[in-house]
Structure formats: C-alpha cells, structure tokens
VOZAZA-894404 format. One record per residue (C-alpha): x, y, z; residue in three letters; chain. Coordinates in steps of 0.5 Angstrom, whole numbers, plus 2048, in hexadecimal, padded with zeros to 3 digits. Last residue first. Example, Ala and Ser with C-alpha at 12.3 -4.5 7.8 and 13.67 -1.06 7.14 Angstrom:
<sites>
{site {81B, 7FE, 80E}, SER, A}
{site {819, 7F7, 810}, ALA, A}
</sites>
This chain:
<sites>
{site {7FD, 7B8, 812}, ALA, A}
{site {7FA, 7B2, 810}, CYS, A}
{site {7FF, 7AD, 813}, GLN, A}
{site {7FF, 7B1, 81A}, SER, A}
{site {7F8, 7AE, 81B}, ASP, A}
{site {7FB, 7A7, 81A}, SER, A}
{site {7FC, 7A7, 822}, ASP, A}
{site {7F5, 7A5, 823}, THR, A}
{site {7EF, 7A9, 825}, GLY, A}
{site {7EA, 7A4, 823}, GLN, A}
{site {7E5, 7A9, 820}, TYR, A}
{site {7DE, 7A5, 81E}, VAL, A}
{site {7DC, 7A5, 817}, PHE, A}
{site {7D4, 7A3, 817}, THR, A}
{site {7D2, 79F, 811}, PRO, A}
{site {7CB, 7A1, 80D}, ARG, A}
{site {7CB, 79C, 807}, HIS, A}
{site {7CF, 797, 80A}, TYR, A}
{site {7CC, 797, 811}, SER, A}
{site {7CF, 799, 817}, GLY, A}
{site {7D6, 79A, 819}, GLU, A}
{site {7DD, 79C, 816}, ARG, A}
{site {7E3, 79D, 81A}, ARG, A}
{site {7E8, 7A3, 819}, ILE, A}
{site {7EF, 7A4, 81A}, ALA, A}
{site {7F0, 79C, 81A}, GLY, A}
{site {7F5, 79D, 814}, SER, A}
{site {7F1, 798, 810}, ARG, A}
{site {7EB, 79D, 811}, GLU, A}
{site {7EF, 7A3, 810}, LEU, A}
{site {7F1, 7A0, 809}, ASP, A}
{site {7EA, 79E, 807}, ALA, A}
{site {7E7, 7A5, 809}, VAL, A}
{site {7EC, 7A8, 804}, ALA, A}
{site {7EB, 7A3, 7FF}, ALA, A}
{site {7E3, 7A5, 7FF}, GLY, A}
{site {7E5, 7AC, 7FF}, VAL, A}
{site {7E9, 7AB, 7F9}, ASP, A}
{site {7E4, 7A7, 7F5}, GLU, A}
{site {7DE, 7AC, 7F7}, ARG, A}
{site {7E2, 7B2, 7F5}, LYS, A}
{site {7E3, 7B8, 7FA}, ALA, A}
{site {7DF, 7BE, 7FC}, GLY, A}
{site {7E0, 7BC, 803}, LEU, A}
{site {7D9, 7BC, 806}, ARG, A}
{site {7D6, 7B9, 7FF}, SER, A}
{site {7DB, 7B4, 7FF}, ARG, A}
{site {7DA, 7B2, 806}, LEU, A}
{site {7D2, 7B1, 805}, LEU, A}
{site {7D4, 7AD, 7FF}, ASN, A}
{site {7D9, 7A9, 803}, VAL, A}
{site {7D3, 7A7, 808}, GLY, A}
{site {7D0, 7AA, 80D}, GLY, A}
{site {7D1, 7AA, 815}, THR, A}
{site {7D7, 7AE, 817}, PHE, A}
{site {7DA, 7AC, 81E}, THR, A}
{site {7DE, 7B0, 824}, GLY, A}
{site {7DB, 7B6, 822}, ASP, A}
{site {7E0, 7BA, 81F}, ALA, A}
{site {7E5, 7B4, 81E}, LYS, A}
{site {7E1, 7B1, 818}, VAL, A}
{site {7E1, 7B8, 815}, LEU, A}
{site {7E9, 7B8, 817}, GLU, A}
{site {7EA, 7B1, 814}, LEU, A}
{site {7E7, 7B3, 80D}, VAL, A}
{site {7EB, 7B9, 80D}, ARG, A}
{site {7F2, 7B5, 80F}, GLY, A}
{site {7F0, 7B0, 80A}, LYS, A}
{site {7EF, 7B5, 804}, LEU, A}
{site {7F6, 7B8, 806}, GLN, A}
{site {7F9, 7B1, 806}, THR, A}
{site {7F6, 7B0, 7FF}, PHE, A}
{site {7F8, 7B7, 7FC}, ARG, A}
{site {800, 7B6, 7FE}, ASP, A}
{site {802, 7B9, 805}, PRO, A}
{site {807, 7BF, 804}, VAL, A}
{site {80E, 7BE, 803}, ARG, A}
{site {813, 7C3, 806}, THR, A}
{site {81A, 7C4, 803}, PRO, A}
{site {81F, 7C6, 808}, GLY, A}
{site {81E, 7C9, 80F}, PRO, A}
{site {817, 7CB, 811}, GLY, A}
{site {811, 7CF, 80F}, ASN, A}
{site {80C, 7CE, 809}, LEU, A}
{site {809, 7D5, 807}, CYS, A}
{site {802, 7D6, 806}, SER, A}
{site {7FD, 7D7, 801}, VAL, A}
{site {7F6, 7D6, 803}, ARG, A}
{site {7F0, 7D6, 7FF}, LEU, A}
{site {7E9, 7D6, 802}, GLY, A}
{site {7E2, 7D4, 800}, ALA, A}
{site {7E4, 7CE, 7FC}, ALA, A}
{site {7E2, 7C8, 800}, PRO, A}
{site {7DB, 7CB, 802}, ASP, A}
{site {7D9, 7C8, 808}, GLY, A}
{site {7D9, 7CF, 80C}, ASP, A}
{site {7E0, 7D0, 80A}, ILE, A}
{site {7E5, 7CB, 807}, GLU, A}
{site {7EB, 7CE, 805}, VAL, A}
{site {7EE, 7CD, 7FE}, ASP, A}
{site {7F6, 7CC, 7FE}, GLU, A}
{site {7FC, 7D0, 7FC}, ILE, A}
{site {803, 7CE, 7FF}, TRP, A}
{site {809, 7D2, 7FE}, LEU, A}
{site {810, 7D0, 7FF}, GLN, A}
{site {816, 7D4, 800}, PHE, A}
{site {81D, 7D5, 7FD}, ASP, A}
{site {822, 7D9, 801}, ALA, A}
{site {821, 7E0, 801}, HIS, A}
{site {825, 7E4, 7FC}, PRO, A}
{site {82B, 7E9, 800}, ARG, A}
{site {82D, 7EE, 7FB}, GLY, A}
{site {829, 7F3, 800}, SER, A}
{site {827, 7F8, 7FA}, ILE, A}
{site {827, 7F3, 7F4}, ARG, A}
{site {824, 7ED, 7F7}, ALA, A}
{site {824, 7E8, 7F1}, LYS, A}
{site {822, 7E1, 7F0}, GLU, A}
{site {81E, 7DF, 7F6}, HIS, A}
{site {81B, 7D8, 7F4}, ALA, A}
{site {814, 7D7, 7F6}, VAL, A}
{site {812, 7CF, 7F6}, THR, A}
{site {80B, 7CE, 7F5}, THR, A}
{site {808, 7C8, 7F9}, PRO, A}
{site {807, 7C2, 7F6}, GLU, A}
{site {800, 7BF, 7F3}, GLY, A}
{site {802, 7C1, 7EC}, LYS, A}
{site {809, 7C3, 7EB}, GLU, A}
{site {80B, 7CA, 7ED}, ALA, A}
{site {810, 7D0, 7EC}, ALA, A}
{site {810, 7D7, 7EE}, PHE, A}
{site {816, 7DC, 7EC}, VAL, A}
{site {817, 7E2, 7F1}, LEU, A}
{site {81B, 7E8, 7EE}, VAL, A}
{site {81C, 7EE, 7F2}, SER, A}
{site {81F, 7F5, 7EF}, GLY, A}
{site {81D, 7F4, 7E8}, CYS, A}
{site {81F, 7F7, 7E2}, ALA, A}
{site {825, 7F1, 7E1}, ASP, A}
{site {820, 7EC, 7E1}, TYR, A}
{site {81C, 7EF, 7DB}, LEU, A}
{site {822, 7F1, 7D8}, ALA, A}
{site {824, 7E9, 7D7}, GLY, A}
{site {81F, 7E9, 7D2}, SER, A}
{site {818, 7E5, 7D2}, GLY, A}
{site {816, 7E0, 7D7}, ARG, A}
{site {819, 7DF, 7DE}, VAL, A}
{site {81B, 7D7, 7DE}, SER, A}
{site {822, 7D9, 7DE}, MET, A}
{site {821, 7DD, 7E5}, ARG, A}
{site {820, 7D6, 7E8}, ALA, A}
{site {827, 7D3, 7E7}, GLY, A}
{site {82C, 7D6, 7E2}, GLY, A}
{site {82E, 7CF, 7DF}, GLN, A}
{site {828, 7CA, 7DE}, ALA, A}
{site {828, 7C5, 7E3}, ASP, A}
{site {821, 7C2, 7E1}, ARG, A}
{site {81E, 7C7, 7DC}, ALA, A}
{site {81A, 7CD, 7DF}, PRO, A}
{site {813, 7CE, 7DD}, LYS, A}
{site {813, 7D5, 7D9}, ARG, A}
{site {811, 7DB, 7DD}, ALA, A}
{site {80B, 7DF, 7DD}, HIS, A}
{site {80B, 7E6, 7E0}, HIS, A}
{site {808, 7E9, 7E6}, VAL, A}
{site {80A, 7F0, 7E8}, VAL, A}
{site {80B, 7F3, 7EF}, VAL, A}
{site {80C, 7FA, 7F0}, PRO, A}
{site {80D, 7FD, 7F6}, ALA, A}
{site {80A, 804, 7F7}, VAL, A}
{site {80E, 80A, 7F9}, GLY, A}
{site {80B, 80F, 7F4}, THR, A}
{site {811, 812, 7F1}, LYS, A}
{site {816, 80C, 7F1}, GLU, A}
{site {810, 807, 7F0}, SER, A}
{site {80F, 80B, 7E9}, MET, A}
{site {816, 80B, 7E7}, ARG, A}
{site {816, 803, 7E9}, GLY, A}
{site {810, 802, 7E5}, LEU, A}
{site {813, 806, 7DF}, ARG, A}
{site {819, 801, 7DF}, ASP, A}
{site {814, 7FB, 7DF}, LEU, A}
{site {810, 7FE, 7D9}, PRO, A}
{site {817, 7FF, 7D5}, ILE, A}
{site {81A, 7F8, 7D7}, ARG, A}
{site {818, 7F6, 7D0}, SER, A}
{site {81D, 7FA, 7CD}, ASP, A}
{site {822, 7F4, 7CD}, SER, A}
{site {81D, 7F0, 7C9}, ALA, A}
{site {81A, 7E9, 7CA}, ASN, A}
{site {814, 7EC, 7CE}, GLU, A}
{site {812, 7F0, 7C8}, ASP, A}
{site {80D, 7F6, 7CA}, THR, A}
{site {807, 7F8, 7C7}, HIS, A}
{site {802, 7F4, 7CC}, PRO, A}
{site {806, 7F6, 7D2}, CYS, A}
{site {801, 7F5, 7D8}, ALA, A}
{site {7FF, 7EE, 7D5}, ALA, A}
{site {806, 7EC, 7D5}, ARG, A}
{site {808, 7EF, 7DB}, PHE, A}
{site {802, 7EC, 7DF}, SER, A}
{site {7FF, 7ED, 7E4}, ASP, A}
{site {801, 7F4, 7E7}, VAL, A}
{site {801, 7F4, 7EE}, ILE, A}
{site {802, 7FB, 7F2}, VAL, A}
{site {804, 7FC, 7F9}, LEU, A}
{site {805, 802, 7FE}, ASP, A}
{site {7FF, 806, 7FB}, PHE, A}
{site {7FE, 80E, 7FC}, GLY, A}
{site {800, 810, 7F4}, GLU, A}
{site {7FF, 809, 7F0}, CYS, A}
{site {7FA, 80C, 7EC}, LEU, A}
{site {7FE, 811, 7E9}, ARG, A}
{site {804, 80D, 7E7}, ALA, A}
{site {7FF, 808, 7E4}, LEU, A}
{site {7FC, 80D, 7E0}, VAL, A}
{site {803, 80E, 7DD}, ASP, A}
{site {802, 808, 7D9}, GLY, A}
{site {7FE, 80C, 7D4}, SER, A}
{site {804, 80D, 7D1}, ASP, A}
{site {805, 806, 7CF}, SER, A}
{site {809, 800, 7D1}, ASP, A}
{site {805, 800, 7D8}, LEU, A}
{site {7FE, 7FF, 7D5}, TYR, A}
{site {7F7, 803, 7D5}, TRP, A}
{site {7F0, 800, 7D4}, SER, A}
{site {7F0, 7FD, 7DB}, PRO, A}
{site {7EF, 7F5, 7DC}, LEU, A}
{site {7ED, 7F5, 7E4}, PRO, A}
{site {7EF, 7FB, 7E8}, ALA, A}
{site {7EF, 7F8, 7EF}, LEU, A}
{site {7F0, 7FC, 7F6}, VAL, A}
{site {7F1, 7F9, 7FD}, LEU, A}
{site {7F3, 7FE, 803}, ARG, A}
{site {7ED, 803, 801}, GLU, A}
{site {7E8, 7FE, 805}, ASP, A}
{site {7EC, 7F8, 807}, LEU, A}
{site {7EA, 7F7, 80E}, ALA, A}
{site {7E3, 7F7, 80B}, ARG, A}
{site {7E4, 7F1, 807}, PRO, A}
{site {7E5, 7ED, 80E}, ASP, A}
{site {7EB, 7E9, 80E}, ILE, A}
{site {7EA, 7E2, 811}, GLY, A}
{site {7F0, 7DF, 80D}, ARG, A}
{site {7EC, 7DA, 809}, ALA, A}
{site {7E7, 7DF, 807}, ARG, A}
{site {7EC, 7E4, 805}, ALA, A}
{site {7EF, 7DF, 800}, LEU, A}
{site {7E9, 7DD, 7FD}, ARG, A}
{site {7E6, 7E4, 7FC}, GLN, A}
{site {7ED, 7E7, 7F9}, TYR, A}
{site {7EC, 7E1, 7F5}, ARG, A}
{site {7E5, 7E2, 7F3}, LEU, A}
{site {7E7, 7E9, 7F1}, ARG, A}
{site {7ED, 7E7, 7EC}, THR, A}
{site {7E8, 7E2, 7E9}, LEU, A}
{site {7E2, 7E7, 7E8}, HIS, A}
{site {7E6, 7ED, 7E6}, SER, A}
{site {7EB, 7EA, 7E1}, GLY, A}
{site {7F1, 7E6, 7E1}, GLN, A}
{site {7F6, 7E9, 7DC}, GLU, A}
{site {7F7, 7F1, 7DD}, TYR, A}
{site {7F6, 7F1, 7E4}, ASP, A}
{site {7F8, 7F8, 7E8}, VAL, A}
{site {7F8, 7F6, 7EF}, HIS, A}
{site {7F9, 7FC, 7F3}, LEU, A}
{site {7FB, 7FB, 7FB}, VAL, A}
{site {7FB, 800, 801}, ARG, A}
{site {800, 7FF, 806}, GLY, A}
{site {802, 7FA, 80C}, GLN, A}
{site {80A, 7F9, 80C}, ARG, A}
{site {80B, 7F2, 80B}, VAL, A}
{site {80E, 7EC, 80F}, PRO, A}
{site {80F, 7E5, 80C}, PHE, A}
{site {80C, 7DF, 80E}, ARG, A}
{site {805, 7DE, 80E}, GLY, A}
{site {804, 7DF, 806}, TRP, A}
{site {806, 7E6, 807}, ALA, A}
{site {806, 7E8, 80F}, PRO, A}
{site {800, 7EC, 811}, ALA, A}
{site {7FF, 7F3, 810}, GLY, A}
{site {7F8, 7F3, 80D}, VAL, A}
{site {7F9, 7F6, 806}, ALA, A}
{site {800, 7F4, 806}, VAL, A}
{site {7FE, 7EC, 807}, SER, A}
{site {7F8, 7ED, 803}, LEU, A}
{site {7FD, 7EF, 7FD}, ALA, A}
{site {801, 7E9, 7FE}, LEU, A}
{site {7FB, 7E5, 7FE}, ASP, A}
{site {7FA, 7E8, 7F7}, GLN, A}
{site {801, 7E7, 7F5}, ALA, A}
{site {801, 7E0, 7F7}, SER, A}
{site {7FB, 7DF, 7F3}, VAL, A}
{site {7FF, 7E2, 7ED}, THR, A}
{site {805, 7DD, 7EE}, LYS, A}
{site {802, 7D7, 7EF}, GLY, A}
{site {806, 7D2, 7EA}, SER, A}
{site {7FF, 7D2, 7E6}, PHE, A}
{site {803, 7D4, 7E0}, GLY, A}
{site {80A, 7D5, 7E0}, TYR, A}
{site {80D, 7DA, 7E5}, GLY, A}
{site {810, 7E1, 7E6}, ALA, A}
{site {80E, 7E6, 7EC}, PHE, A}
{site {813, 7EC, 7EA}, LEU, A}
{site {814, 7F1, 7EF}, ILE, A}
{site {815, 7F8, 7EC}, PRO, A}
{site {81A, 7FD, 7ED}, ALA, A}
{site {819, 802, 7F2}, GLY, A}
{site {814, 801, 7F8}, PRO, A}
{site {816, 7FB, 7FD}, ALA, A}
{site {816, 7F4, 7FC}, MET, A}
{site {81C, 7F0, 7FE}, ASP, A}
{site {819, 7EA, 800}, LEU, A}
{site {81A, 7EA, 807}, ALA, A}
{site {81A, 7F2, 807}, GLU, A}
{site {812, 7F1, 805}, CYS, A}
{site {80F, 7F8, 804}, LEU, A}
{site {816, 7FB, 806}, TRP, A}
{site {817, 803, 806}, ASN, A}
{site {81E, 803, 806}, VAL, A}
{site {821, 807, 80B}, PRO, A}
{site {823, 80E, 80A}, PRO, A}
{site {82A, 810, 807}, LEU, A}
{site {82F, 814, 80A}, PRO, A}
{site {831, 81A, 805}, ALA, A}
{site {837, 817, 801}, PHE, A}
{site {834, 818, 7FA}, ILE, A}
{site {830, 81E, 7FC}, ASP, A}
{site {836, 822, 7FE}, GLY, A}
{site {83A, 81F, 7F8}, ALA, A}
{site {834, 822, 7F3}, GLN, A}
{site {82E, 81E, 7F1}, LEU, A}
{site {82B, 820, 7EA}, LEU, A}
{site {823, 81F, 7EA}, SER, A}
{site {822, 826, 7E9}, GLY, A}
{site {826, 827, 7E3}, LEU, A}
{site {823, 821, 7E0}, LEU, A}
{site {81C, 824, 7E1}, GLU, A}
{site {81E, 82B, 7DF}, GLU, A}
{site {821, 827, 7D8}, ARG, A}
{site {81A, 823, 7D8}, ARG, A}
{site {816, 82A, 7D8}, ARG, A}
{site {81B, 82D, 7D3}, GLU, A}
{site {81A, 827, 7CE}, GLN, A}
{site {812, 828, 7CF}, GLU, A}
{site {812, 82F, 7CE}, GLU, A}
{site {816, 82E, 7C7}, ARG, A}
{site {811, 829, 7C5}, GLU, A}
{site {80B, 82D, 7C7}, HIS, A}
{site {80F, 833, 7C2}, ARG, A}
{site {810, 82E, 7BD}, LEU, A}
{site {809, 82C, 7BC}, ASP, A}
{site {809, 826, 7B7}, ARG, A}
{site {804, 825, 7B2}, GLY, A}
{site {809, 822, 7AD}, GLU, A}
{site {808, 828, 7A8}, ALA, A}
{site {809, 82D, 7AE}, LEU, A}
{site {810, 829, 7B0}, ALA, A}
{site {812, 82A, 7A9}, ARG, A}
{site {811, 831, 7A9}, ARG, A}
{site {815, 833, 7AF}, LEU, A}
{site {81B, 82E, 7AD}, GLU, A}
{site {81B, 832, 7A7}, LYS, A}
{site {81A, 839, 7AA}, VAL, A}
{site {820, 837, 7AE}, SER, A}
{site {820, 835, 7B6}, VAL, A}
{site {821, 839, 7BC}, GLY, A}
{site {81A, 83A, 7BE}, LEU, A}
{site {819, 841, 7BE}, ASP, A}
{site {81E, 842, 7B8}, ASP, A}
{site {819, 83D, 7B4}, ALA, A}
{site {813, 841, 7B7}, GLU, A}
{site {816, 847, 7B4}, ARG, A}
{site {818, 844, 7AE}, ARG, A}
{site {811, 841, 7AD}, GLU, A}
{site {80E, 848, 7AE}, ILE, A}
{site {812, 84C, 7A9}, VAL, A}
{site {811, 847, 7A4}, ASP, A}
{site {80A, 847, 7A5}, LEU, A}
{site {80A, 84F, 7A4}, ALA, A}
{site {80E, 84E, 79E}, LEU, A}
{site {809, 849, 79B}, ARG, A}
{site {803, 84D, 79D}, THR, A}
{site {807, 853, 799}, ALA, A}
{site {808, 84E, 793}, GLU, A}
{site {800, 84C, 793}, ALA, A}
{site {7FE, 854, 793}, ARG, A}
{site {803, 855, 78D}, GLU, A}
{site {800, 84F, 789}, ALA, A}
{site {7F9, 852, 78B}, PRO, A}
{site {7FB, 859, 788}, THR, A}
{site {7FC, 85E, 78D}, PRO, A}
{site {7F7, 864, 78C}, ALA, A}
{site {7FB, 86B, 78A}, GLN, A}
{site {7F9, 86B, 783}, ALA, A}
{site {7F1, 86B, 786}, MET, A}
{site {7F3, 871, 78A}, GLY, A}
{site {7F5, 875, 784}, ALA, A}
{site {7EF, 873, 780}, ALA, A}
{site {7EB, 876, 785}, SER, A}
{site {7E6, 871, 789}, MET, A}
</sites>
C-alpha cells in the first residue's frame, strides 16, 4: 500500500466513533418508531424488555376493548333467554357458582353427584332439574384415586352405566397449572365444548393468592370471563369456617377469606352438617334471578350392592315441608336387619352372620336384634348358637323406616 493510502485509513478510534454514530442513528429511528425516548429504549434493552412486543400487546388489548364495547342499539336489543344449567339454584354461565362448606360437610361429593346428574340429564340430588351436558372436573385436592372411587360409587348407586358417560365426564387430576398464574389460561382452552366445570378447591387451585385480600377475587373474575366466552358454568368448591350459633349475617359469613370472594360469585351455596345428621344447604346468593332457593337438606349414605355395604354412595335431597330429620343410625340398622329377615321370611344364623352381611359392628347388630325381638317385629327360634329369626310382620316395621 502506498504512503498516501496508508494516510487515508481510519484509525481504530475513528472507526469506533463512526460505529457509535451509526448506532445512535439506529437507536433514534427505533425510538421514534416506538414513540419513546432513546433513554427509555436503552433502559428497556438493559432490563431485557421487548418494547415492540409490549406495544403490539397494548394495541391488541386496545382493539379487544373497542370490540367489546356495546352501543345503544346493542344494549336495548332483545336478550336471549338465560342458558340455565340449573334454574332452581341460579346456575348458569357467567360468574362462578360457589360451593362453600367446612370439612366433611358434603360439598365435594355433592358437586360430584351434580356432575353425574348433568352428564346423564337427571335431576340434581333427585330434586332439581338440570340441562344435560358435558362436565370437566379439575381436581386440585383429592387426587385421582379418591375422586375416581367416589364417581364409581355414586354411579353404581344410581345404576349408571359408565359407557353412558363416555366423553360426557372428564377428570383432570392434580394439574400442574394454577388459576392464579398465566398458565391458568389453559383452563379456558380445556373448557371449550363443556357445559359444567368443577374446580376443587379454590385454595388449592390458587396457591399464590391470599384469600383474605380484596384482590383474591381476581381468579374468580378470570373464571367468569372465561365462562362468558366458552358458555361453561363454573362451580368452585371452597372451604368455610364452622359458623357460630346465631352468628350475624347468616351462613354467608362462614365463607372463608375476603368478602370479595362472595361478591365475585353469581350463586353461593353454603353446606353445613353435624356427624350423623343431614347436610343443610343454604342458598345465600342468586345474582341472576334475585330469588335464592329456600334452605334444603341432603342425605349422604352408603348403599349396599351385592353384599358390599359400601359399594355405592348416594346423595339425595330430603323433600317435605320444614326441616326433615332422617332416622338415626341405630334405627336405620334395625331397618336393614328387618329387611334381611323379611326377604325370605326367616334368617338362620347368629349375630356374627348378620354382622358380616350388613357390614356393621357386632354389638350394634346384637342391640338391633334385641330391640326388634322386644317390639315383636321378629321372633327367635332354634338353638342359642344357631338361631333362626322369623319375620312377624307387625306394625313395628314403621319404626324402622
């Protein structure tokens, strides 16, 4: 290279300055294109943010908002009828339906029985008409084994052929995504084509949410928006405190967490039960109709099938005016002993054989037999070790109902 050529070559410093000036031009053009200052652009780059993606997302949300606005013509257009899932209990697509209750009050098993009713188009708990449809059960709490076992027992007690539930009942056990995270949008995609979705429970489905904070309603609001888009009715199972006797505000005050949870729901049913007693269900809120149903009672019981005393499980609504009391456990056991003897007119065998047939404690069966003998409902014949119980057909049968 000639001496003149060497004199014209830029120095490293000159090349660095030229590069800096070129980058400045690129940055200014990029900043102008995004409508921000160069300083804001540099800060975003340092933080690893993609301003162009953020602006595109903002524009998408703006277009979505504009598309959702209703003009006067839309506001006053004739409304379609409510697509009720269960009109009596104000269950329809929209804001979530809350099943709240303290432990072992029957809220989850009642929700599962409701799922079967919707899947086959039978009245919920034998009383409330429902619209037949497809059901998705998202279980965050019980696990696959227990949830499936309960469905099997419930279906068995109702005589439902599992083949009739094919593609009508779907279970998602212990999913890895949650309602209070971005992955909660997975549920919206899953719910396409379903009529009822059950989420059990709110606490387990929203581990990052403080249920005592006012913003705890955000996952429920998200469910409501998802319901509006997909047409699915969302039922959320939630834990409650055991209500204090004569507490002000009624059963709704037992719903655990912020009052915002109650406010976010369209229909609220509170379940309460004492051991050995029916479950009382208080319909505390009916946003759509404004007419909460009167309190009612559910009876949850094992059903004997083919000699297995717990093969089936039944949830039934107790009808009749006013509060209804079901027979206590001992009276029920007497009725089962009497039915066993009555089936053939006699029953040969001791208390141990009766106990094995009924799946009850020996001392309880012995007391039931003794009481039936005293009342004249059955008569004992034969030896002490191998007695025969004979059905007498007396009026005392009604005492075992």
